[in-house]
C-alpha positions as CSV (number, residue, x, y, z in Angstrom):
1,M,46.8,7.0,4.6
2,T,44.5,7.3,7.5
3,I,40.8,6.8,7.4
4,D,38.3,8.0,10.0
5,A,35.2,6.2,11.3
6,V,33.0,7.5,8.4
7,G,35.6,6.5,5.7
8,I,37.0,9.9,4.9
9,T,40.6,9.8,3.8
10,V,43.3,12.4,4.1
11,T,43.2,12.7,0.3
12,D,39.4,13.3,0.5
13,M,40.0,16.1,3.0
14,R,42.7,17.7,0.9
15,D,40.6,17.4,-2.3
16,Q,37.5,18.8,-0.6
17,V,39.0,21.6,1.6
18,H,42.1,22.5,-0.4
19,S,41.2,21.8,-4.0
20,G,43.4,24.6,-5.4
21,C,46.1,24.8,-2.7
22,V,49.4,26.1,-4.0
23,V,51.3,23.6,-1.8
24,C,49.3,20.3,-1.9
25,S,46.8,20.4,-4.8
26,F,47.7,18.5,-7.9
27,A,44.9,20.5,-9.7
28,N,46.8,23.8,-9.3
29,T,49.1,23.8,-12.4
30,N,51.4,26.4,-10.8
31,G,51.6,24.7,-7.5
32,L,54.3,22.7,-5.7
33,H,52.3,19.4,-5.8
34,L,53.5,18.0,-2.5
35,K,52.2,14.6,-1.6
36,F,52.0,14.1,2.1
37,D,52.2,10.7,3.7
38,V,50.8,10.1,7.1
39,A,52.8,8.1,9.7
40,Q,51.3,5.9,12.4
41,D,51.6,8.8,15.0
42,G,49.7,11.2,12.8
43,S,52.7,13.2,11.6
44,V,53.1,13.9,7.9
45,K,56.0,13.9,5.6
46,A,56.6,14.9,2.0
47,D,59.7,14.7,-0.2
48,F,60.0,17.4,-2.9
49,H,62.3,18.8,-5.5
50,C,63.3,22.4,-4.9
51,D,62.6,23.7,-8.4
52,T,64.6,26.7,-9.5
53,S,61.3,28.4,-10.6
54,F,60.6,28.9,-6.9
55,E,63.9,30.6,-6.0
56,G,64.5,34.0,-4.5
57,Y,68.2,34.7,-4.6
58,P,70.0,32.6,-7.2
59,G,70.2,29.0,-6.1
60,R,68.1,29.5,-3.0
61,L,64.5,28.6,-2.4
62,H,62.4,31.8,-1.7
63,G,61.6,32.4,1.9
64,G,57.9,32.8,1.1
65,V,57.8,29.4,-0.6
66,I,59.6,27.9,2.4
67,S,57.0,29.4,4.7
68,S,54.2,28.1,2.5
69,I,55.6,24.6,2.5
70,L,55.9,24.5,6.3
71,D,52.4,25.9,6.7
72,G,51.0,23.4,4.2
73,A,52.6,20.5,6.0
74,M,51.1,21.6,9.3
75,G,47.7,22.0,7.6
76,N,47.9,18.5,6.1
77,C,48.9,17.2,9.5
78,M,45.5,18.5,10.7
79,F,43.8,16.8,7.7
80,A,45.3,13.5,9.0
81,R,43.1,14.2,12.1
82,N,40.1,14.9,9.8
83,K,40.2,18.6,10.9
84,A,40.0,21.6,8.7
85,T,41.9,24.4,10.4
86,V,43.1,27.9,9.7
87,T,46.5,29.3,10.6
88,V,46.3,31.9,13.4
89,E,50.0,32.2,14.1
90,L,53.1,31.1,12.3
91,T,56.7,31.5,13.4
92,I,59.4,30.5,11.0
93,R,63.1,30.2,11.7
94,F,65.4,30.1,8.6
95,K,68.5,28.3,9.7
96,C,70.4,27.7,6.4
97,P,69.6,28.3,2.8
98,I,67.6,25.6,1.0
99,I,69.4,25.0,-2.2
100,T,67.3,24.8,-5.5
101,G,67.9,21.9,-7.9
102,H,68.0,19.4,-5.0
103,Q,65.6,17.3,-3.0
104,A,64.3,18.2,0.5
105,T,61.8,16.8,3.0
106,V,59.2,18.5,5.1
107,L,57.8,17.0,8.3
108,A,55.1,18.2,10.6
109,R,53.5,17.0,13.8
110,V,50.9,18.1,16.4
111,T,52.6,19.0,19.7
112,R,49.5,20.1,21.6
113,D,45.8,19.5,21.2
114,S,43.7,22.0,23.1
115,H,40.6,21.9,20.9
116,P,39.7,24.1,19.1
117,L,43.3,25.3,19.1
118,Y,46.2,23.1,18.0
119,L,49.9,23.7,18.3
120,L,52.1,22.2,15.5
121,E,55.8,22.1,14.5
122,A,57.4,21.5,11.2
123,E,60.8,21.4,9.6
124,I,62.5,21.2,6.3
125,V,65.5,18.9,6.0
126,Q,68.0,18.9,3.1
127,N,71.2,16.8,2.9
128,N,70.5,15.6,6.5
129,Q,70.5,19.2,7.8
130,I,67.5,21.0,9.3
131,K,67.2,24.1,7.1
132,A,64.1,25.7,8.4
133,T,61.6,25.2,11.3
134,A,58.2,26.4,12.1
135,K,55.8,26.6,15.0
136,G,52.1,27.3,14.3
137,K,48.8,27.7,16.0
138,Y,45.8,26.3,14.0
139,Y,42.2,26.9,14.8
140,D,39.5,24.3,14.1
141,Q,37.0,25.5,11.4
142,P,34.6,22.5,10.9
143,E,32.3,24.7,8.7
144,L,35.0,24.4,6.0
145,I,34.3,20.7,5.6
146,N,31.4,20.0,3.2
147,M,31.7,16.2,2.6
148,D,28.4,15.7,0.8
């Protein structure tokens, strides 16, 4: 977990800015409850179970859920930089079905910092195979942070 100069953790950022997020909030009873860990390089990673309640076609994770997971990972990557950003563009590539009832991992990283615009990439891996990838553009929105 990273901490910035004023002692705000990634968890603090998530709780403050995304308190009801369907991807990462533990307060949202209908959510995915992904817990993102931050690596030394600022990238994030979360392991998760592909619950059958989130499937589209039988045995396959719904594409909208996949998109949400990838977007949520990139958003949490920005939290690791103590930035609250909004998604301005998201491109998803579905390579192979993500099978429900099994574990998967989502990873995200910043690829370009051109403040106030950030470029990020994310991927979901299941059974050592990249199943979906995303590229996103995120715009800094510091007014979303209200750390009283």
